[in-house]
C-alpha positions as CSV (number, residue, x, y, z in Angstrom):
1,X,0.0,0.0,0.0
2,X,2.8,2.5,0.9
3,X,4.5,1.9,-2.3
4,X,1.5,2.5,-4.4
5,X,0.5,5.6,-2.5
6,X,3.9,7.0,-3.0
7,X,3.8,6.4,-6.8
8,X,0.4,8.1,-7.1
9,X,1.7,11.1,-5.1
10,X,4.8,11.4,-7.3
11,X,2.8,11.3,-10.5
12,X,0.5,14.1,-9.2
13,X,3.6,16.2,-8.4
14,X,5.1,15.8,-11.9
15,X,1.7,16.8,-13.5
16,X,1.6,20.1,-11.4
17,X,5.2,21.0,-12.3
18,X,4.4,20.4,-16.0
19,X,1.4,22.6,-15.9
20,X,3.2,25.5,-14.2
21,X,6.1,25.2,-16.9
22,X,3.5,25.9,-19.7
23,X,2.2,29.1,-18.0
24,X,5.0,31.3,-19.3
25,X,4.7,30.0,-22.8
26,X,1.0,30.8,-22.9
27,X,1.6,34.3,-21.4
28,X,4.4,35.0,-23.9
29,X,2.3,34.1,-26.9
30,X,1.0,37.2,-28.6
31,X,-2.7,37.8,-28.2
32,X,-4.9,37.3,-31.4
33,X,-5.8,40.6,-33.0
34,X,-9.5,40.7,-33.6
35,X,-10.9,42.6,-36.7
36,X,-12.4,45.4,-34.7
37,X,-9.1,45.9,-32.7
38,X,-7.2,46.2,-35.9
39,X,-9.5,48.7,-37.2
40,X,-9.1,50.9,-34.1
41,X,-5.3,50.5,-34.3
42,X,-5.0,48.4,-31.1
43,X,-2.8,45.7,-32.6
44,X,1.0,45.8,-32.7
45,X,1.7,44.7,-36.3
46,X,5.4,44.2,-37.2
47,X,6.7,46.9,-39.4
48,X,8.4,45.7,-42.6
49,X,12.0,47.1,-43.1
50,X,12.2,48.9,-46.5
51,X,15.1,48.2,-48.6
52,X,17.6,51.2,-48.7
53,X,20.6,52.0,-50.9
54,X,23.9,50.3,-49.8
55,X,27.4,50.4,-51.0
56,X,28.6,48.2,-53.9
57,X,31.1,45.8,-52.5
58,X,31.2,43.3,-55.4
59,X,34.7,43.0,-56.7
60,X,33.8,42.7,-60.4
61,X,31.3,45.5,-60.3
62,X,33.5,48.2,-58.4
63,X,34.1,50.3,-61.5
64,X,30.5,51.1,-62.2
65,X,29.6,54.8,-62.8
66,X,27.7,54.7,-59.4
67,X,28.4,53.6,-55.9
68,X,25.1,52.5,-54.5
69,X,23.0,49.4,-55.1
70,X,19.9,47.8,-53.5
71,X,18.9,44.3,-52.5
72,X,16.9,42.4,-53.5
73,X,18.3,43.2,-56.9
74,X,16.6,42.8,-60.3
75,X,17.3,39.0,-60.1
76,X,15.7,38.9,-56.7
77,X,19.0,38.1,-54.9
78,X,18.4,39.0,-51.3
79,X,21.9,40.0,-50.4
80,X,25.5,40.2,-51.5
81,X,26.3,36.6,-50.6
82,X,23.4,35.4,-52.8
83,X,25.0,37.3,-55.8
84,X,28.5,36.2,-55.3
85,X,27.5,32.5,-55.2
86,X,25.2,32.8,-58.1
87,X,26.1,31.6,-61.7
88,X,25.4,35.1,-63.1
89,X,28.2,36.7,-61.1
90,X,30.6,33.8,-61.9
91,X,29.9,34.3,-65.6
92,X,30.8,37.9,-65.4
93,X,34.0,37.0,-63.6
94,X,35.2,34.7,-66.5
95,X,33.8,36.5,-69.5
96,X,37.1,38.3,-70.3
97,X,38.8,34.9,-70.5
98,X,36.1,33.0,-72.3
99,X,35.8,35.7,-75.1
100,X,39.5,36.5,-75.2
101,X,38.9,40.1,-74.1
102,X,36.3,40.7,-76.9
103,X,33.4,43.0,-75.8
104,X,34.8,43.4,-72.2
105,X,34.4,45.4,-70.0
106,X,31.1,46.2,-71.7
107,X,29.4,42.9,-71.2
108,X,30.5,42.7,-67.5
109,X,29.3,46.2,-66.8
110,X,26.0,45.6,-68.5
111,X,25.6,42.5,-66.3
112,X,26.5,44.5,-63.2
113,X,23.8,46.9,-64.0
114,X,21.4,43.9,-63.3
115,X,22.9,42.1,-60.4
116,X,24.0,45.4,-58.8
117,X,21.5,47.8,-60.0
118,X,21.8,51.6,-59.6
119,X,20.1,53.0,-56.4
120,X,19.1,56.5,-55.9
121,X,16.9,57.9,-53.1
122,X,16.3,54.2,-52.0
123,X,14.9,53.3,-55.4
124,X,16.3,51.1,-58.1
125,X,17.0,52.7,-61.5
126,X,16.9,50.2,-64.5
127,X,19.4,50.4,-67.3
128,X,18.4,51.5,-70.8
129,X,17.2,49.0,-73.4
130,X,19.0,50.7,-76.1
131,X,22.4,50.1,-74.4
132,X,21.5,46.4,-74.1
133,X,20.4,46.1,-77.8
134,X,23.4,47.9,-79.2
135,X,25.8,45.8,-77.2
136,X,24.0,42.5,-78.1
137,X,24.2,43.5,-81.9
138,X,27.9,44.0,-81.6
139,X,28.8,41.1,-79.4
140,X,26.4,38.3,-80.2
141,X,29.0,36.8,-82.6
142,X,31.4,36.3,-79.7
143,X,29.0,34.1,-77.9
144,X,28.2,32.2,-81.1
145,X,31.8,31.5,-81.8
146,X,32.1,29.6,-78.4
147,X,28.7,28.0,-78.8
148,X,27.3,29.8,-75.8
149,X,23.8,31.3,-75.6
150,X,23.2,34.9,-74.8
151,X,22.8,35.2,-70.9
152,X,19.2,35.2,-69.9
153,X,19.7,38.2,-67.5
154,X,20.9,40.3,-70.4
155,X,17.5,39.9,-72.0
156,X,17.0,43.4,-73.4
157,X,13.1,43.3,-73.1
158,X,12.9,41.6,-69.8
159,X,15.4,43.6,-67.5
160,X,15.9,46.8,-69.4
161,X,13.6,49.7,-70.0
162,X,13.1,52.6,-72.5
163,X,14.2,56.2,-72.1
164,X,10.6,57.3,-71.4
165,X,10.8,55.3,-68.2
166,X,13.8,57.2,-66.8
167,X,16.5,54.8,-67.6
168,X,20.2,55.3,-67.4
169,X,23.2,54.2,-69.6
170,X,25.4,51.9,-67.7
171,X,28.1,52.1,-70.3
172,X,28.3,55.8,-70.3
173,X,31.9,55.9,-69.0
174,X,33.1,53.7,-71.9
175,X,31.7,55.8,-74.7
176,X,34.9,57.6,-75.4
177,X,36.7,54.3,-75.7
178,X,34.3,52.4,-77.9
179,X,33.1,54.5,-80.8
180,X,31.0,51.7,-82.1
181,X,28.7,52.1,-79.2
182,X,27.6,55.5,-80.3
183,X,26.7,54.8,-83.9
184,X,24.9,52.2,-85.9
185,X,27.8,51.1,-88.0
186,X,28.6,47.4,-88.2
187,X,31.4,46.2,-85.9
188,X,34.6,44.9,-87.2
189,X,34.3,41.2,-86.6
190,X,37.1,38.8,-86.0
191,X,37.6,35.1,-85.8
192,X,37.5,33.7,-82.3
193,X,39.1,30.3,-81.6
194,X,39.3,28.6,-78.3
195,X,42.7,27.1,-77.9
196,X,42.0,23.9,-76.0
197,X,42.4,20.2,-76.5
198,X,39.4,18.2,-77.8
199,X,38.3,14.7,-77.2
200,X,37.2,12.7,-80.2
201,X,33.6,13.5,-79.7
202,X,34.3,17.1,-79.0
203,X,36.4,17.2,-82.3
204,X,33.7,15.5,-84.3
205,X,30.9,17.9,-82.9
206,X,33.0,21.0,-83.5
207,X,33.9,20.0,-87.1
208,X,30.2,19.2,-87.9
209,X,29.1,22.5,-86.4
210,X,31.7,24.3,-88.3
211,X,30.5,22.6,-91.6
212,X,26.8,23.6,-90.6
213,X,27.8,27.2,-90.0
214,X,29.5,27.2,-93.5
215,X,27.2,24.8,-95.3
216,X,27.6,26.5,-98.6
217,X,31.3,25.8,-98.6
218,X,31.8,23.0,-96.3
219,X,30.8,19.5,-95.4
220,X,32.1,16.6,-93.2
221,X,32.5,13.0,-94.2
222,X,34.1,9.8,-92.9
223,X,36.6,7.9,-94.8
224,X,36.4,4.8,-92.4
225,X,36.8,3.9,-88.9
226,X,39.8,3.3,-86.5
227,X,40.4,-0.1,-85.0
228,X,38.3,0.8,-82.0
229,X,35.4,2.1,-84.2
230,X,35.9,5.8,-84.2
231,X,35.1,7.8,-87.3
232,X,38.0,9.1,-89.3
233,X,36.3,12.4,-90.0
234,X,37.3,14.7,-92.7
235,X,36.0,18.4,-93.1
236,X,36.1,19.7,-96.6
237,X,36.1,23.3,-97.9
238,X,35.2,24.2,-101.5
239,X,32.8,26.4,-103.3
240,X,31.1,23.2,-104.4
241,X,31.6,20.8,-101.5
242,X,31.3,17.1,-102.4
243,X,32.3,17.5,-106.0
244,X,35.5,17.5,-107.9
245,X,35.4,20.5,-110.2
246,X,37.3,20.7,-113.5
247,X,40.7,22.3,-113.0
248,X,40.2,22.8,-109.3
249,X,43.1,21.2,-107.5
250,X,42.7,19.1,-104.3
251,X,44.7,19.5,-101.2
252,X,44.8,17.6,-98.0
253,X,46.3,17.9,-94.5
254,X,46.6,14.8,-92.3
255,X,47.2,15.2,-88.6
256,X,47.7,12.9,-85.5
257,X,49.0,9.9,-87.5
258,X,51.0,9.2,-84.3
259,X,48.5,9.4,-81.6
260,X,50.8,11.1,-79.1
261,X,51.9,13.8,-81.6
262,X,49.0,16.0,-80.9
263,X,49.6,19.6,-82.0
264,X,48.8,18.9,-85.7
265,X,45.5,17.5,-84.6
266,X,44.4,20.7,-82.9
267,X,45.9,22.9,-85.6
268,X,43.7,21.5,-88.1
269,X,40.7,21.8,-85.9
270,X,41.6,25.5,-85.6
271,X,42.3,25.8,-89.3
272,X,38.8,24.5,-90.1
273,X,37.2,27.1,-87.8
274,X,39.5,29.9,-89.2
275,X,38.7,29.0,-92.8
276,X,34.9,29.0,-92.1
277,X,34.8,32.2,-90.1
278,X,37.2,34.2,-92.3
279,X,35.3,33.3,-95.5
280,X,32.0,34.5,-93.9
281,X,33.8,37.7,-92.7
282,X,34.9,38.5,-96.2
283,X,38.6,37.7,-96.0
284,X,39.6,38.0,-99.7
285,X,42.6,35.7,-99.3
286,X,40.5,32.9,-97.7
287,X,37.6,33.4,-100.1
288,X,40.0,33.1,-103.1
289,X,41.7,30.0,-101.7
290,X,38.3,28.2,-101.0
291,X,36.8,29.2,-104.3
292,X,39.7,28.0,-106.3
293,X,40.8,24.9,-104.2
294,X,39.2,21.8,-102.8
295,X,40.6,21.4,-99.3
296,X,40.3,18.3,-97.1
297,X,41.3,18.2,-93.4
298,X,41.8,14.9,-91.6
299,X,42.5,16.2,-88.1
300,X,43.1,12.8,-86.5
301,X,44.2,9.7,-88.4
302,X,44.8,7.8,-85.2
303,X,42.1,8.7,-82.6
304,X,42.6,5.6,-80.7
305,X,46.3,6.4,-80.1
306,X,45.3,10.0,-79.1
307,X,42.9,8.7,-76.4
308,X,45.7,6.5,-75.0
309,X,48.2,9.3,-75.1
310,X,45.7,11.8,-73.5
311,X,45.0,9.4,-70.6
312,X,48.6,8.8,-70.0
313,X,49.4,12.5,-69.9
314,X,46.6,12.9,-67.5
315,X,47.9,10.2,-65.3
316,X,51.5,11.5,-65.5
317,X,50.4,14.9,-64.1
318,X,50.0,13.1,-60.8
319,X,53.2,11.3,-60.9
320,X,56.3,12.5,-58.9
321,X,58.8,11.0,-61.2
322,X,59.2,13.5,-64.1
323,X,61.2,11.1,-66.2
324,X,58.4,8.6,-66.0
325,X,56.0,11.4,-67.2
326,X,58.2,12.3,-70.1
327,X,58.6,8.6,-71.1
328,X,54.9,8.2,-71.2
329,X,54.5,11.4,-73.3
330,X,56.9,10.2,-75.9
331,X,55.8,6.6,-76.2
332,X,52.2,5.9,-75.2
333,X,49.7,6.3,-78.0
334,X,52.1,6.5,-81.0
335,X,50.7,3.3,-82.6
336,X,47.1,2.6,-83.3
337,X,44.7,0.3,-81.3
338,X,46.5,-2.8,-82.8
339,X,49.9,-1.4,-81.8
340,X,50.8,-0.7,-85.4
341,X,52.8,2.2,-86.3
342,X,50.8,3.7,-89.2
343,X,53.7,5.5,-90.7
344,X,55.4,2.1,-91.3
345,X,52.3,0.4,-92.5
346,X,51.9,1.6,-96.1
347,X,53.1,-0.5,-99.1
348,X,56.9,-0.2,-99.5
349,X,57.0,1.0,-103.1
350,X,60.3,2.9,-102.6
351,X,62.1,-0.5,-102.5
352,X,60.5,-1.4,-105.8
353,X,61.8,1.8,-107.3
354,X,65.3,1.2,-106.1
355,X,65.2,-2.4,-107.5
356,X,64.1,-1.3,-110.9
357,X,65.5,2.1,-111.4
358,X,67.9,0.9,-114.0
359,X,65.2,-0.8,-116.1
360,X,64.7,0.8,-119.5
361,X,61.4,2.9,-119.6
362,X,60.6,2.4,-115.9
363,X,58.8,5.2,-114.2
364,X,58.6,6.3,-110.6
365,X,54.9,6.9,-110.6
366,X,51.6,5.0,-110.2
367,X,53.4,1.9,-109.0
368,X,50.7,-0.8,-108.2
369,X,50.4,-2.1,-104.7
370,X,52.1,-5.6,-104.6
371,X,49.7,-8.5,-103.9
372,X,52.1,-9.7,-101.2
373,X,51.2,-6.5,-99.2
374,X,47.7,-7.7,-98.6
375,X,49.0,-10.9,-96.7
376,X,50.6,-8.7,-94.0
377,X,48.9,-6.8,-91.2
378,X,47.0,-3.7,-92.6
379,X,45.6,-1.3,-90.1
380,X,42.0,-0.1,-90.8
381,X,43.2,3.5,-90.6
382,X,45.9,2.7,-93.3
383,X,43.4,1.0,-95.4
384,X,41.0,3.9,-95.1
385,X,43.6,6.5,-96.1
386,X,44.8,4.5,-99.1
387,X,41.3,4.3,-100.5
388,X,40.8,7.9,-99.8
389,X,43.8,9.1,-101.7
390,X,43.1,6.7,-104.6
391,X,39.5,8.1,-104.9
392,X,40.3,11.8,-105.1
393,X,42.9,13.3,-107.5
394,X,45.0,15.0,-104.7
395,X,47.8,17.2,-105.8
396,X,49.4,18.4,-102.7
397,X,49.5,17.1,-99.1
398,X,51.2,17.5,-95.8
399,X,51.3,15.2,-92.7
400,X,51.7,16.9,-89.4
401,X,53.9,15.3,-86.7
402,X,55.7,16.2,-83.6
403,X,59.1,15.5,-81.9
404,X,61.3,17.9,-83.8
405,X,61.0,21.2,-85.7
406,X,61.7,20.6,-89.3
407,X,60.1,19.9,-92.7
408,X,61.2,16.7,-94.4
409,X,60.4,15.5,-97.8
410,X,60.7,12.1,-99.8
411,X,62.2,9.8,-100.2
412,X,62.0,8.7,-96.6
413,X,63.6,5.3,-97.2
414,X,67.2,5.3,-98.0
415,X,68.4,4.0,-101.4
416,X,71.1,1.9,-99.6
417,X,69.4,-0.6,-97.3
418,X,72.3,-0.6,-94.8
419,X,72.5,3.2,-94.4
420,X,70.1,4.8,-92.0
421,X,71.1,8.3,-93.0
422,X,71.7,8.7,-96.7
423,X,70.6,11.5,-99.0
424,X,67.9,9.8,-101.3
425,X,66.2,12.2,-103.6
426,X,63.2,11.7,-105.8
427,X,63.1,12.9,-109.3
428,X,61.3,15.9,-108.2
429,X,64.0,17.0,-105.7
430,X,63.6,20.6,-106.8
431,X,59.9,20.6,-106.4
432,X,60.0,19.0,-103.0
433,X,62.6,21.4,-101.7
434,X,60.4,24.4,-103.0
435,X,57.4,23.0,-101.2
436,X,59.3,22.3,-97.9
437,X,60.9,25.7,-98.1
438,X,57.4,27.4,-98.6
439,X,56.3,26.1,-95.2
440,X,59.5,26.4,-93.3
441,X,60.1,30.1,-94.5
442,X,56.7,31.1,-93.1
443,X,57.5,29.6,-89.8
444,X,59.1,32.2,-87.3
445,X,61.6,29.5,-85.9
446,X,62.2,26.8,-88.5
447,X,64.6,28.8,-90.8
448,X,66.4,30.5,-87.8
449,X,70.2,29.9,-88.0
450,X,70.6,29.3,-84.3
451,X,71.8,25.8,-83.4
452,X,70.9,26.0,-79.7
453,X,67.1,25.4,-80.1
454,X,64.6,22.8,-81.0
455,X,65.4,21.8,-84.7
456,X,68.8,23.4,-84.4
457,X,70.5,20.6,-86.1
458,X,68.6,21.7,-89.3
459,X,69.7,25.3,-89.0
460,X,72.3,25.0,-91.8
461,X,69.6,23.8,-94.2
462,X,67.0,26.5,-93.3
463,X,64.7,24.1,-91.5
464,X,64.2,21.5,-94.3
465,X,65.7,18.0,-94.7
466,X,65.5,15.0,-97.1
467,X,63.7,12.3,-95.1
468,X,66.2,9.5,-95.6
469,X,69.1,11.8,-94.8
470,X,67.5,12.5,-91.5
471,X,66.7,8.9,-90.7
472,X,65.5,6.1,-93.0
473,X,62.3,4.0,-92.7
474,X,60.1,2.0,-95.1
475,X,56.4,1.9,-95.4
476,X,55.8,5.6,-95.0
477,X,52.8,7.6,-96.1
478,X,54.6,10.4,-98.0
479,X,56.6,8.0,-100.2
480,X,53.4,6.0,-100.9
481,X,51.6,9.2,-101.9
482,X,54.4,10.1,-104.4
483,X,54.9,6.8,-105.9
484,X,51.3,5.5,-106.1
485,X,49.4,8.7,-107.0
486,X,49.9,12.2,-108.4
487,X,50.1,13.6,-104.9
488,X,53.2,15.3,-103.4
489,X,53.3,15.0,-99.7
490,X,55.8,16.5,-97.2
491,X,56.1,15.8,-93.4
492,X,56.0,18.7,-91.0
493,X,57.5,18.2,-87.5
494,X,55.9,20.9,-85.4
495,X,58.0,21.0,-82.3
496,X,60.1,19.0,-79.9
497,X,57.3,18.6,-77.3
498,X,55.0,15.9,-78.7
499,X,52.1,16.8,-76.3
500,X,52.5,20.4,-75.4
501,X,50.6,22.0,-72.6
502,X,47.3,23.6,-73.3
503,X,48.8,27.1,-72.7
504,X,51.1,26.5,-75.7
505,X,48.4,25.9,-78.2
506,X,47.9,29.5,-79.0
507,X,51.5,29.9,-79.7
508,X,51.5,26.9,-81.9
509,X,48.7,28.3,-84.0
510,X,50.4,31.7,-84.3
511,X,53.6,30.0,-85.4
512,X,51.9,27.8,-88.0
513,X,48.9,29.6,-89.3
514,X,50.6,31.5,-92.2
515,X,52.7,28.5,-93.1
516,X,49.6,26.3,-93.3
517,X,47.8,28.9,-95.7
518,X,50.9,29.5,-97.8
519,X,51.5,25.8,-98.3
520,X,48.0,25.3,-99.6
521,X,48.4,28.1,-102.0
522,X,51.5,26.3,-103.4
523,X,49.1,23.9,-105.2
524,X,48.6,26.6,-107.7
525,X,52.3,26.7,-108.7
526,X,53.3,25.1,-112.0
527,X,50.9,24.2,-114.8
528,X,47.3,22.8,-115.2
529,X,45.2,22.0,-118.2
530,X,42.8,19.5,-119.9
531,X,43.8,16.8,-122.4
532,X,41.1,16.0,-125.0
533,X,40.9,14.2,-128.3
534,X,40.1,15.8,-131.6
535,X,36.3,15.7,-130.9
536,X,36.8,17.5,-127.6
537,X,36.2,14.4,-125.5
538,X,38.3,14.3,-122.3
539,X,40.9,11.7,-122.0
540,X,41.2,10.0,-118.6
541,X,44.6,8.5,-117.7
542,X,46.6,10.5,-120.2
543,X,50.2,11.0,-119.0
544,X,51.9,14.5,-118.5
545,X,55.7,14.1,-118.6
546,X,58.3,16.7,-117.9
547,X,61.7,16.4,-119.7
548,X,64.4,15.6,-117.2
549,X,62.0,14.5,-114.5
550,X,61.3,10.7,-114.5
551,X,57.9,11.0,-112.8
552,X,54.7,11.6,-114.6
553,X,51.2,12.7,-113.5
554,X,48.0,11.4,-115.1
555,X,44.7,13.1,-116.0
556,X,41.5,12.7,-113.9
557,X,38.2,11.7,-114.9
558,X,37.4,15.0,-116.7
559,X,40.9,15.0,-118.5
560,X,42.2,17.6,-116.2
561,X,45.7,17.6,-114.5
562,X,47.9,19.6,-112.3
563,X,51.7,19.5,-112.3
564,X,53.7,21.5,-109.7
565,X,56.9,22.8,-111.1
566,X,59.6,25.3,-110.3
567,X,60.0,28.4,-112.4
568,X,62.0,28.2,-115.7
569,X,61.8,26.4,-119.1
570,X,60.2,23.1,-119.3
571,X,59.4,20.7,-122.1
572,X,56.0,19.2,-121.5
573,X,54.6,16.1,-123.2
574,X,51.0,14.7,-123.2
575,X,50.5,11.1,-124.2
576,X,47.8,8.4,-124.0
577,X,47.5,4.9,-125.4
578,X,45.9,5.0,-128.9
579,X,46.9,8.7,-129.4
580,X,49.8,10.6,-130.8
581,X,52.1,12.5,-128.4
582,X,52.0,16.3,-128.2
583,X,54.9,18.3,-126.9
584,X,55.0,21.9,-125.8
585,X,57.7,24.2,-124.5
586,X,56.7,26.5,-121.7
587,X,58.3,29.2,-119.5
588,X,57.3,29.6,-116.0
589,X,58.2,33.1,-114.7
590,X,59.6,33.0,-111.0
591,X,56.8,35.6,-109.9
592,X,54.0,33.6,-111.4
593,X,51.6,32.9,-108.4
594,X,49.0,30.8,-110.3
595,X,49.3,27.8,-112.4
596,X,49.8,28.4,-116.1
597,X,47.2,26.8,-118.4
598,X,48.6,24.3,-120.8
599,X,45.9,22.3,-122.6
600,X,46.5,19.4,-125.1
601,X,44.5,18.0,-128.0
602,X,45.7,14.5,-129.1
603,X,45.0,12.7,-132.3
604,X,44.2,9.1,-132.3
605,X,46.7,6.8,-134.1
606,X,47.5,3.2,-134.4
607,X,50.2,2.5,-131.8
608,X,53.3,0.7,-132.8
609,X,54.5,-1.8,-130.2
610,X,56.7,-0.6,-127.4
611,X,56.3,3.1,-128.4
612,X,54.0,3.8,-125.4
613,X,54.8,2.8,-121.9
614,X,51.4,2.5,-120.2
615,X,50.3,1.8,-116.7
616,X,49.0,-1.7,-116.5
617,X,45.5,-0.5,-115.4
618,X,44.2,-3.9,-114.4
619,X,47.2,-4.3,-111.9
620,X,47.0,-0.7,-110.6
621,X,43.3,-1.0,-110.0
622,X,43.8,-4.1,-107.9
623,X,43.1,-3.0,-104.3
624,X,42.5,-5.6,-101.6
625,X,42.2,-8.2,-104.4
626,X,41.6,-11.0,-101.9
627,X,39.0,-9.1,-99.9
628,X,41.0,-9.7,-96.8
629,X,40.0,-6.4,-95.5
630,X,36.6,-6.0,-96.9
631,X,35.1,-5.1,-93.6
632,X,37.2,-2.0,-93.5
633,X,35.9,-0.8,-96.8
634,X,32.3,-1.0,-95.9
635,X,32.6,1.9,-93.5
636,X,34.2,4.3,-95.8
637,X,33.0,7.4,-97.7
638,X,29.9,8.1,-95.6
639,X,28.5,10.6,-93.3
640,X,29.9,10.4,-89.8
641,X,27.5,9.1,-87.2
642,X,26.2,11.4,-84.5
643,X,28.4,11.6,-81.5
644,X,27.3,11.6,-78.0
645,X,26.7,15.2,-77.2
646,X,29.2,16.6,-74.6
647,X,29.1,19.8,-72.7
648,X,31.2,22.5,-74.3
649,X,34.8,23.3,-73.3
650,X,33.8,26.3,-71.1
651,X,31.4,24.2,-69.0
652,X,34.3,23.4,-66.6
653,X,34.3,27.0,-65.4
654,X,31.0,26.4,-63.7
655,X,31.4,22.8,-62.5
656,X,31.8,23.9,-58.9
657,X,28.3,25.3,-58.8
658,X,26.8,21.9,-58.7
659,X,23.0,22.0,-59.1
660,X,23.2,25.8,-59.7
661,X,25.1,25.5,-63.0
662,X,23.9,27.9,-65.8
663,X,22.1,25.5,-68.1
664,X,20.7,28.7,-69.7
665,X,24.0,29.1,-71.4
666,X,23.8,25.9,-73.3
667,X,22.9,25.8,-77.0
668,X,21.9,22.6,-78.8
669,X,23.2,20.4,-76.0
């Protein structure tokens, strides 16, 4: 009984204490304001604090023509902290970098007029719509060039007002420096290129978008696939893309043949953007080049090797051993996905030339691919490029490499098999030296006479060298171009660092831009013409011979030909099986900057035996005769497949914002 009584008494005490603890809470709770009390003013209603003008303390907006702002601002940011952590303010902080200084500080100050609006007498003043519209007109192209949408908070209709509403000009302090802001004249536009590295998907997307932007003069196509299935994408520039036009020469650049030699890959991506943009901007030189030349750019012949090299470079950034990083840089990714060195994988036609060079009537051109070649290991990238250069009548080419600073030219394989360094000229030694020199002379460093630099060992030869004299190897692409087709190809070594830092890409472009353009223009040196019969019908496969040069070129489908030659006197002969030969003497002035026109009309005759050395066409046309690599051929000459859309290169600037990233800046992603 005592225990139960005590427990009951204890529970009662706890209940009393609990009730007394609730009394202060009830007393402290504000009394409800009845309607009649409110009408009589008896209720204490909290007074809202009105926003007032406050000092601008935003670092990127401290040069505005006013000193006071107000929160919430025009974007409803409640305070300074909300502004500084928002994507709009982050964008203003990086605009100068993203746009390479173009339209800044104008764009930044226009943005500041929204996120830190002008405040006078505790009231926000809105900026003028006319200022926004003028700036958008002059600067929209800068956003388009980097595939960025116009920022939503610079919407001229949404956040800006007209003069009748009492607006102000946020750019007034810049008027003296930017005359284009005070008149309606069109701005002087320029090409904007972002000098960054590109993944395969990014490269494909940017080339396709470039072709879309310049659809009247450009297209992309795939010549095949890499071992790992990546498209070998080419971008073409011509006033009639997709078609070979009569007497219009064909030029190609090939980059990234060795996957870890990457500068050439990026240069060709930049070159594509430059050609497109400058053509649209009215650059007369670029318009003339594209209107008279068909240009093909294969930025990456070895995308699989590039992916491996890029991944190794990324891993080496975290290594403490600098020598290990350098080793990775120079070796990983050179070969393709099958571990085949693509520049040793072409048919060795140079050995055939050396074996037969003393045979009567033997030529050093259009040498068929030996059947034995097809029983070896042929990379899909090699196969694709061979089909490509057989299908288009290329005249001029360059392959872009890295590891030294020099331009080399054929032959690359020594005429003496036991000598790794031996001068081994082609019959067109003069032409190749002219071509190599045209590139090297336009490079600011290659022809420099200093020996204490990258490429210094070639200072005495002005930055050019015969390939076999430098070092000999068989199965190279340049020798194959020369001996199997009409195409003259050189090799350009772009620098000692095979995978330079991203900060060096701009310098690489500046050093090579003029050389890349000048070299393409060299295709118009020499002679061109059409070979027809007496009825005016074009003769395909006619041979154009130059006395003293044991290397002929042949006419294309329409009977047209191009023959690069140095200045001087030349005896030119046109011949074809079943027709008489025609010979002409020509003089090419040293200052002639375009190809001289030399046409031929051949009369049909009954050929005497052994008077005409013809190309055995059935043998020359044999390509993969045993269909050992037929699966490679099925993927060539087609439109590249859609790549998975990636975020643009500048997206990384906003990655730290997490869920607050500015998706409103994305276009077509």
